[in-house]
N, C-alpha and C positions, 0 to 999 in steps of 0.2 A: 319280723318271725321270729318266734322262741326257738331256738337251734333244739334239736335231742341232745340230750344226757350225754351221750356216749360223742357227740361232736362238741361238743362244748367241753368236755373235761378234755377232750383231747387237745384242745387248743388253748387253754387254760395249760397244761402240762407243756404246750408249746413254747408258752411265751414263760414260763420258768424256767425252763433251757434256754431259750435266747437271751435271756436277765442274765443266766450266769455266764452263756458263752464270754457275754460282754465283760464281764469280773476277770473270768480267766486270762482275756485278752489286756487287762489291767484298762479297760475303757471304763472313762468314773460314770456310776449311775444317778441318775436324777431321782427325786424322793417315789415314792407307789414301785411301779412297774417301769414307766415310764424308757427307752433305751434311744443312747444316741448312737444307733445303727451303725454310722460312718467316721472311726474316731478321727481319720484325717483325709486328707481328699486322694492319697495315693495308696491307700494300703484297701483292699477288699479280701473280700473270701469268699469261696463259693461251696459250698456244704453237701456234704449227698448223706440225709439220714438215717438211721437204720435204729429198730430195736435189738437188743442181743442182752438177752436173759432177763427182758425186763424194763433194760436200761439204755436211755436215749442216746443214741452217738452219731456226730455229725466229724466227718471227712472230710477232706479238700483233695485236690487231683494230687497232690503233690505228696499228700501222706500226712499231714498233720491232723493230727486226731483230739477232740473236747467231748470227752466225758461229764454225764451230768451222774456226778453221783448217789448212791440211792435214797439220802435222806431229804435228796430234792434242794437242799440250800448253798450248794456252791459244787462246782465246777473244776474240772482239772486238764492243764495241757497237758497233751502224752506225745511223746515219740512216734514217728510213722512205726507201723506196725509191720512193714516189709523190710528185711536190708538195704535190698534195692533203692526203696525209695527217701534212704537216707542219704542223701546228695546236698553238696556245700551251701547251694540255697535255701535249701530245708533247715539245718540246722542256723541258719544266720535267721531266719525267720521266726525258729524259737528262740535264741538269742533274745532276739529285739523285744517280742513279747511277752518274753519274762522282763525284761529291763523295764517295760512301758507299764506291765501290773505292781511292781513292786514301788516304781516313781509314784503311783497314782497310791498307794497305799502310804509314801512316807512324805509325801510332798503338804499335807494337809500338816502333821507334828510339827509343832513350833520348836525351837531349838536355838539355846543360847551360844553363840560362836566368836563370845570377845573374849572366850579364853584360851589360849592354847590347849588342842588336844593331838597328843600321841598315838599313833595306830603302830601296832607293831604286825607285820607280817611273820607268823613262823611260816615257813616255809616247806615245813614237814607234809604237808597236806598235800604239796605238787608230786608227780612222777617226773624221775631221774629223764625219763625216754624226753619228756616237755617241759621242762621246770627253765630252761635258756628261754624257752619260747613263750610260755605263762609266763615269764616274770618280764619278760620286753612290753609284754603285753596288758600287763599292768601297769607300766610305767607310762606305754602310749595312753590308756584311758584315763590315768590319775592327770596327764598333760591335759585332755583334752577336756576335764571337767574342773581344771583349778578354778575358773572365775567363776564356778554355778555360786550362792549363795551360802550353801551347806559347806562347802571345802574352805570356806574363812579360817583362817588360824590353826588348821588341820595340819600335821606333821606325819608324815610315815619312816619305818626304819624294818629293817627286814632284818629276821632270823633264821636259828636253824638250818639244816642240813645242805639248804640250794640258796642261801642268806648271798655266796659271791656270785648269783646271776644280777643281782641287783648293785654290783658294785660299778661297771663299766655304763653306766646308761647316759641319757639321754643331759648335755650339758642345762641345759634349759628346766630340767627337773631336778639339780642340783641343790636346790635350799629349799625345796620340801618332802624331796626323797633320800631321806641320811643314811647316811652309813653307821656315823655315831653321833651319840645324844649330844650337843650343848649340855654344860651344867646348868644352864637356863631353864629345859627341856627334862633333866632327869626327876624330876618330882611333879609335871605333870601331870594331870590325869591322863588314864592312857586304856585303849582298846585295845582289843588282839585279837586275829584271823586265827585260829588255831584248830589243832584234831582234837575230837572229844577228848580222849584221855589226858588231855592235858591243861585245864581250866586252869584259874590263876584267880584268886580271892580279890587280889589287888587291883584287877582289869577288869572292864568289861569283855565279854568272852562271847565272839561268834564261830561256831564252829565248821567245818566245813569238811564231810565225809568223804572216803577214799573213795579218788578219779580212779586212780587206775593208770596203765598206759594209754586207755583210748578216751578216756572220760575228759568232758568240756566243763569249763569253769564257769559261771555268768560271772564276770570280773565286775563288774559297773555293779552288780548286785549286790559283792561281797564286799566290796569297798564300801560302797553305800551303808549296808547296813551296819557293819560295824562304825563308823562313823556316828550312826543315830544310836546304837545301844552307849556307843561313850558317851552321848551326850544327855543321854536319860535323867532327869532330875530326880527320880523316881525308881533305878534299875530295877530294885524287888519287883515292883506292879510296874510295867511298861505300858506306854502309850497304847491304844488298842488300831494308831495303824504300825507300828513296833511290833504288832503279837501278828498280825495279817500279815507283813511283810517273813517276818519267821517261818509262819503257815505256810504261804505260798513256796518260799524256797526249799522248805525241807521236807514237802508235801507229805504233813502230817499235823493233824487238826489237835492242837496246844494250846491248854491254857494262859493265860497272863500268869499265874503264880509260877506255872513250870519255866515258861520261857523267862521271869525274871530269874530262875536260881538256874538256868544254863548262866543268863548275865554276867550274874554277881559268882557265878565259879561255886555252886550248892548244889550242882545237879548230880546225878550218879551218872556213870558210865553210858547206861542204857539209855536214859532220857537225856544224855548230851549226845547221840548217836541221831535219836530221834527229832533233835532239832536242827541235826548240820543239813548246809545249804548241800544239795547232793548233786551230782552231776547231771548236767542238763542233759545230754543222749551219750548214750557210748555210741563212740564215732571214730573208726580206725584210722579217717584221714582228718584226725582232730590238730596235727602237725600245721598241716594248708589250712586249717578255720584260724587256727591263730593265726600266721601268714598273711591272712588276708586282711582280718579284723584290724592288722595292725595298719595294712596299706591302705583298707578305708579310714582309716580315722587318720591317717597322715595327710591324708589326697583334701580330706575335710576341715584341715587344719587351717 
């Protein structure tokens, strides 16, 4: 039996929404609008659906919100509405969802890892209140991912106001997280995680926005995006996966040309700000988050 038009149109819109939920959570999508509704056997979400000013919004009991944007072409993960919903488990869930999304964008991108790449971490984007914890968590994440193929021949070096926090690091990391570059790496291609007002023409730039004392940085996303920007064959016209990862982590819809301007250091401050990795959420207990995530990585090692 043929459905009434208003019912079929509603179902069509709901299917669009489900498709975009998958994209926002980082799940791979198949041809057409087939949906892999279960990304992993251990991850599930129960959504309450509502219309807000004509926009379809889904909210979980824990406060995760996914909103279909007005053009019906993409969805975005939003932080929980209520301040009291910002619990540690919620922030961890948001962190993992964002990491999974960026992984799905970058996994199909083919990069050449035969030559060394230096990734500089300009620590000026770190807040003084949490710089020590963020640096420690950076090292933990990089150590845990050292064996992944995209990390081959990648070396990290810290610079800027808070570089001292990378000096006393885990001995296991001292071979690839360096305090000083040896002569053999000084001429190697370089990528840099930096602030929007400090782009360089001689490096592949990935900018990080102002985190403030309560901002939560997705370290995995920042590091991986810098590596892929640094490995781009044509940084002025980056691959689709890199552009998608930039757009997801910045929360803005930028063209490949605009992303290329940021990577090559040709962007003005306005564009560099738009392309910056945003704080995952503003969370007053962010120090506890970094310490807990470090413990989780250590236990998994």
